[in-house]
N, CA, C and O atoms as CSV, one atom per row, in Angstrom:
chain,resi,resn,atom,element,x,y,z
A,1,UNK,N,N,139.485,61.892,47.868
A,1,UNK,CA,C,139.314,63.341,48.432
A,1,UNK,C,C,138.445,63.902,47.266
A,1,UNK,O,O,138.781,63.920,46.082
A,2,UNK,N,N,137.150,64.406,47.849
A,2,UNK,CA,C,136.215,65.080,46.909
A,2,UNK,C,C,136.416,66.576,47.012
A,2,UNK,O,O,136.753,67.078,48.084
A,3,UNK,N,N,136.200,67.369,45.822
A,3,UNK,CA,C,136.486,68.829,45.872
A,3,UNK,C,C,135.089,69.264,45.004
A,3,UNK,O,O,134.401,68.540,44.284
A,4,UNK,N,N,134.949,70.423,45.265
A,4,UNK,CA,C,133.709,70.973,44.412
A,4,UNK,C,C,134.334,72.722,44.380
A,4,UNK,O,O,135.207,73.236,45.078
A,5,UNK,N,N,133.512,73.300,43.313
A,5,UNK,CA,C,133.851,74.630,43.031
A,5,UNK,C,C,132.678,75.458,43.753
A,5,UNK,O,O,131.495,75.328,43.439
A,6,UNK,N,N,133.114,76.274,44.698
A,6,UNK,CA,C,132.572,77.257,45.149
A,6,UNK,C,C,132.949,78.661,44.795
A,6,UNK,O,O,133.986,79.179,45.208
A,7,UNK,N,N,131.998,79.327,43.941
A,7,UNK,CA,C,132.384,80.667,43.499
A,7,UNK,C,C,133.663,80.403,42.659
A,7,UNK,O,O,133.625,79.577,41.747
A,8,UNK,N,N,134.715,81.041,42.931
A,8,UNK,CA,C,135.821,81.041,42.135
A,8,UNK,C,C,136.831,80.409,42.770
A,8,UNK,O,O,137.982,80.594,42.375
A,9,UNK,N,N,136.531,79.459,43.987
A,9,UNK,CA,C,137.543,78.714,44.673
A,9,UNK,C,C,137.257,77.443,44.784
A,9,UNK,O,O,136.079,77.201,45.046
A,10,UNK,N,N,137.990,76.528,44.663
A,10,UNK,CA,C,138.141,75.006,45.220
A,10,UNK,C,C,138.016,74.857,46.461
A,10,UNK,O,O,138.850,75.293,47.254
A,11,UNK,N,N,136.847,74.153,46.845
A,11,UNK,CA,C,136.705,73.722,48.303
A,11,UNK,C,C,136.831,72.251,48.564
A,11,UNK,O,O,136.322,71.450,47.780
A,12,UNK,N,N,137.446,71.881,49.566
A,12,UNK,CA,C,137.683,70.351,49.919
A,12,UNK,C,C,136.241,69.997,50.433
A,12,UNK,O,O,135.799,70.764,51.288
A,13,UNK,N,N,135.424,68.928,50.032
A,13,UNK,CA,C,134.172,68.453,50.382
A,13,UNK,C,C,134.449,67.364,51.364
A,13,UNK,O,O,134.157,66.211,51.047
A,14,UNK,N,N,134.994,67.621,52.542
A,14,UNK,CA,C,135.347,66.763,53.562
A,14,UNK,C,C,134.155,65.843,53.977
A,14,UNK,O,O,134.454,64.738,54.430
A,15,UNK,N,N,132.902,66.162,53.877
A,15,UNK,CA,C,131.805,65.276,54.348
A,15,UNK,C,C,130.921,64.919,53.214
A,15,UNK,O,O,129.833,64.370,53.391
A,16,UNK,N,N,131.445,65.268,51.913
A,16,UNK,CA,C,130.616,64.679,50.772
A,16,UNK,C,C,129.345,65.330,50.493
A,16,UNK,O,O,128.659,64.781,49.632
A,17,UNK,N,N,128.823,66.523,51.109
A,17,UNK,CA,C,127.587,67.175,51.083
A,17,UNK,C,C,127.653,68.550,50.657
A,17,UNK,O,O,126.763,69.351,50.944
A,18,UNK,N,N,128.691,68.862,49.974
A,18,UNK,CA,C,128.950,70.193,49.065
A,18,UNK,C,C,127.996,70.225,47.557
A,18,UNK,O,O,128.090,69.320,46.727
A,19,UNK,N,N,127.307,71.131,47.426
A,19,UNK,CA,C,126.357,71.316,46.255
A,19,UNK,C,C,127.245,71.332,45.047
A,19,UNK,O,O,128.451,71.537,45.179
A,20,UNK,N,N,126.743,71.140,43.968
A,20,UNK,CA,C,127.462,70.975,42.738
A,20,UNK,C,C,128.420,69.848,42.228
A,20,UNK,O,O,128.845,68.902,42.891
A,21,UNK,N,N,128.642,70.103,41.083
A,21,UNK,CA,C,129.524,68.817,40.498
A,21,UNK,C,C,130.729,68.712,41.169
A,21,UNK,O,O,131.355,69.758,41.337
A,22,UNK,N,N,131.278,67.476,41.669
A,22,UNK,CA,C,132.487,67.402,42.435
A,22,UNK,C,C,133.506,66.516,41.636
A,22,UNK,O,O,133.158,65.864,40.652
A,23,UNK,N,N,134.420,66.530,41.983
A,23,UNK,CA,C,135.458,65.708,41.460
A,23,UNK,C,C,136.730,65.233,42.387
A,23,UNK,O,O,137.278,65.955,43.220
A,24,UNK,N,N,137.052,64.026,42.111
A,24,UNK,CA,C,137.925,63.339,43.066
A,24,UNK,C,C,139.265,63.404,42.804
A,24,UNK,O,O,139.691,63.722,41.693
A,25,UNK,N,N,140.047,63.097,43.843
A,25,UNK,CA,C,141.553,63.088,43.641
A,25,UNK,C,C,142.252,61.900,44.757
A,25,UNK,O,O,142.094,61.876,45.978
A,26,UNK,N,N,142.758,61.306,44.229
A,26,UNK,CA,C,143.544,60.190,45.191
A,26,UNK,C,C,144.378,61.136,46.294
A,26,UNK,O,O,144.992,62.126,45.896
A,27,UNK,N,N,144.358,60.805,47.541
A,27,UNK,CA,C,145.109,61.628,48.451
A,27,UNK,C,C,146.629,61.111,48.447
A,27,UNK,O,O,147.235,61.232,49.512
A,28,UNK,N,N,147.334,60.521,47.302
A,28,UNK,CA,C,148.617,60.011,47.365
A,28,UNK,C,C,149.345,61.521,46.881
A,28,UNK,O,O,148.742,62.313,46.156
A,29,UNK,N,N,150.501,61.732,47.319
A,29,UNK,CA,C,151.508,62.870,47.133
A,29,UNK,C,C,151.575,62.729,45.517
A,29,UNK,O,O,151.233,63.731,44.890
A,30,UNK,N,N,151.924,61.746,44.883
A,30,UNK,CA,C,152.175,61.557,43.489
A,30,UNK,C,C,151.063,62.008,42.739
A,30,UNK,O,O,151.340,62.657,41.730
A,31,UNK,N,N,149.754,61.796,43.023
A,31,UNK,CA,C,148.700,61.886,42.325
A,31,UNK,C,C,148.438,63.372,42.574
A,31,UNK,O,O,148.088,63.926,41.532
A,32,UNK,N,N,148.485,64.006,43.392
A,32,UNK,CA,C,148.261,65.259,43.780
A,32,UNK,C,C,149.221,65.974,42.875
A,32,UNK,O,O,148.775,66.638,41.939
A,33,UNK,N,N,150.636,65.871,43.116
A,33,UNK,CA,C,151.575,66.646,42.100
A,33,UNK,C,C,151.250,66.401,40.601
A,33,UNK,O,O,151.254,67.335,39.799
A,34,UNK,N,N,151.005,65.280,40.287
A,34,UNK,CA,C,150.650,65.030,38.852
A,34,UNK,C,C,149.331,65.986,38.534
A,34,UNK,O,O,149.369,66.651,37.499
A,35,UNK,N,N,148.154,66.076,39.402
A,35,UNK,CA,C,146.993,66.648,38.991
A,35,UNK,C,C,147.225,67.992,39.040
A,35,UNK,O,O,146.531,68.703,38.313
A,36,UNK,N,N,148.206,68.587,39.871
A,36,UNK,CA,C,148.354,70.057,39.582
A,36,UNK,C,C,149.311,70.546,38.526
A,36,UNK,O,O,149.241,71.690,38.076
A,37,UNK,N,N,150.242,69.628,38.121
A,37,UNK,CA,C,151.167,70.004,37.154
A,37,UNK,C,C,150.256,69.742,35.760
A,37,UNK,O,O,150.592,70.377,34.759
A,38,UNK,N,N,149.300,68.975,35.688
A,38,UNK,CA,C,148.542,68.695,34.376
A,38,UNK,C,C,147.422,69.785,34.383
A,38,UNK,O,O,146.703,69.940,33.396
A,39,UNK,N,N,147.295,70.510,35.473
A,39,UNK,CA,C,146.159,71.488,35.408
A,39,UNK,C,C,144.690,70.836,35.605
A,39,UNK,O,O,143.648,71.299,35.141
A,40,UNK,N,N,144.816,69.734,36.342
A,40,UNK,CA,C,143.564,68.855,36.060
A,40,UNK,C,C,142.349,69.487,36.977
A,40,UNK,O,O,141.190,69.156,36.728
A,41,UNK,N,N,142.645,70.403,38.042
A,41,UNK,CA,C,141.743,71.190,38.593
A,41,UNK,C,C,140.887,72.185,37.758
A,41,UNK,O,O,139.717,72.366,38.094
A,42,UNK,N,N,141.407,72.834,36.696
A,42,UNK,CA,C,141.192,73.858,35.680
A,42,UNK,C,C,140.078,72.944,34.908
A,42,UNK,O,O,138.874,73.195,34.947
A,43,UNK,N,N,140.633,71.892,34.231
A,43,UNK,CA,C,139.636,71.099,33.398
A,43,UNK,C,C,138.646,70.669,34.158
A,43,UNK,O,O,137.552,70.660,33.595
A,44,UNK,N,N,138.680,70.236,35.481
A,44,UNK,CA,C,137.394,69.656,36.060
A,44,UNK,C,C,136.494,70.700,36.316
A,44,UNK,O,O,135.302,70.395,36.292
A,45,UNK,N,N,136.848,72.066,36.598
A,45,UNK,CA,C,136.195,73.168,36.787
A,45,UNK,C,C,135.664,73.898,35.729
A,45,UNK,O,O,134.747,74.716,35.798
A,46,UNK,N,N,136.495,73.444,34.431
A,46,UNK,CA,C,136.129,74.412,33.205
A,46,UNK,C,C,136.494,75.760,33.274
A,46,UNK,O,O,135.957,76.581,32.530
A,47,UNK,N,N,137.314,76.064,34.055
A,47,UNK,CA,C,137.742,77.398,34.162
A,47,UNK,C,C,139.266,77.604,34.965
A,47,UNK,O,O,139.699,76.698,35.677
A,48,UNK,N,N,139.812,78.531,34.824
A,48,UNK,CA,C,140.908,78.713,35.659
A,48,UNK,C,C,140.777,79.075,37.090
A,48,UNK,O,O,140.122,80.019,37.533
A,49,UNK,N,N,141.544,78.131,37.828
A,49,UNK,CA,C,141.326,78.377,39.423
A,49,UNK,C,C,142.644,78.749,39.871
A,49,UNK,O,O,143.669,78.260,39.397
A,50,UNK,N,N,142.615,79.606,40.777
A,50,UNK,CA,C,143.683,80.283,41.556
A,50,UNK,C,C,144.603,79.218,42.141
A,50,UNK,O,O,144.154,78.478,43.016
A,51,UNK,N,N,145.749,79.101,41.756
A,51,UNK,CA,C,146.799,78.113,42.650
A,51,UNK,C,C,146.637,78.064,44.240
A,51,UNK,O,O,146.631,77.039,44.922
A,52,UNK,N,N,146.530,79.135,44.607
A,52,UNK,CA,C,146.401,79.392,46.182
A,52,UNK,C,C,145.117,78.723,46.646
A,52,UNK,O,O,145.244,77.978,47.617
A,53,UNK,N,N,143.855,78.862,46.102
A,53,UNK,CA,C,142.734,78.073,46.395
A,53,UNK,C,C,142.839,76.630,46.264
A,53,UNK,O,O,142.110,75.936,46.972
A,54,UNK,N,N,143.799,75.989,45.304
A,54,UNK,CA,C,143.981,74.620,45.003
A,54,UNK,C,C,144.748,74.003,46.263
A,54,UNK,O,O,144.430,73.047,46.972
A,55,UNK,N,N,145.777,74.789,46.315
A,55,UNK,CA,C,146.627,74.378,47.744
A,55,UNK,C,C,146.054,74.356,49.083
A,55,UNK,O,O,146.257,73.522,49.965
A,56,UNK,N,N,145.376,75.296,49.107
A,56,UNK,CA,C,144.414,75.484,50.358
A,56,UNK,C,C,143.172,74.198,50.709
A,56,UNK,O,O,142.835,73.690,51.779
A,57,UNK,N,N,142.719,73.973,49.334
A,57,UNK,CA,C,141.667,72.965,49.532
A,57,UNK,C,C,142.337,71.522,49.613
A,57,UNK,O,O,141.677,70.588,50.067
A,58,UNK,N,N,143.661,71.335,49.171
A,58,UNK,CA,C,144.305,70.002,49.277
A,58,UNK,C,C,144.685,69.902,50.674
A,58,UNK,O,O,144.543,68.822,51.248
A,59,UNK,N,N,145.178,70.965,51.314
A,59,UNK,CA,C,145.578,70.884,52.521
A,59,UNK,C,C,144.394,70.487,53.512
A,59,UNK,O,O,144.397,69.508,54.257
A,60,UNK,N,N,143.527,71.299,53.396
A,60,UNK,CA,C,142.176,70.815,54.236
A,60,UNK,C,C,141.846,69.644,54.043
A,60,UNK,O,O,141.499,68.991,55.027
A,61,UNK,N,N,141.851,69.047,52.782
A,61,UNK,CA,C,141.328,67.629,52.526
A,61,UNK,C,C,142.224,66.649,53.285
A,61,UNK,O,O,141.772,65.795,54.047
A,62,UNK,N,N,143.595,66.838,53.012
A,62,UNK,CA,C,144.475,65.982,53.669
A,62,UNK,C,C,144.624,65.900,54.934
A,62,UNK,O,O,145.091,64.892,55.463
A,63,UNK,N,N,144.169,67.172,55.730
A,63,UNK,CA,C,144.414,67.175,57.015
A,63,UNK,C,C,142.981,66.529,57.709
A,63,UNK,O,O,142.943,66.143,58.877
A,64,UNK,N,N,141.927,66.488,56.864
A,64,UNK,CA,C,140.670,65.726,57.336
A,64,UNK,C,C,140.801,64.384,57.283
A,64,UNK,O,O,140.407,63.677,58.210
A,65,UNK,N,N,141.432,63.837,56.067
A,65,UNK,CA,C,141.424,62.557,55.862
A,65,UNK,C,C,142.549,61.714,56.728
A,65,UNK,O,O,142.519,60.498,56.915
A,66,UNK,N,N,143.538,62.629,57.208
A,66,UNK,CA,C,144.361,61.963,58.239
A,66,UNK,C,C,145.284,60.982,57.676
A,66,UNK,O,O,145.640,59.959,58.261
A,67,UNK,N,N,145.686,61.380,56.404
A,67,UNK,CA,C,146.745,60.301,55.887
A,67,UNK,C,C,146.849,60.524,54.381
A,67,UNK,O,O,145.991,61.198,53.809
A,68,UNK,N,N,147.775,60.031,53.782
A,68,UNK,CA,C,147.717,60.066,52.221
A,68,UNK,C,C,148.049,58.844,51.489
A,68,UNK,O,O,149.071,58.761,50.807
A,69,UNK,N,N,147.227,57.920,51.613
A,69,UNK,CA,C,147.626,56.665,50.780
A,69,UNK,C,C,146.132,56.452,50.040
A,69,UNK,O,O,145.064,56.903,50.452
A,70,UNK,N,N,146.308,55.797,49.067
A,70,UNK,CA,C,145.244,55.535,47.912
A,70,UNK,C,C,144.526,54.298,48.750
A,70,UNK,O,O,144.989,53.434,49.495
A,71,UNK,N,N,143.224,54.596,48.308
A,71,UNK,CA,C,142.434,53.428,49.069
A,71,UNK,C,C,141.397,52.867,47.961
A,71,UNK,O,O,140.631,51.945,48.242
């Protein structure tokens, strides 16, 4: 799953066309939990990101991918 930073919020880049530097996360539940616990989104964006923004982006990305297995 690819994510980008839009303003102060994380955005799921479901089509791989969002502008800006992107970062990737495996769609596996363990990977997601680990990234949230380790504050990987904050490090990737080089700023503090609202937890609600992260949850919303992850949900959108998972709903679009239609599954949650590493590929």
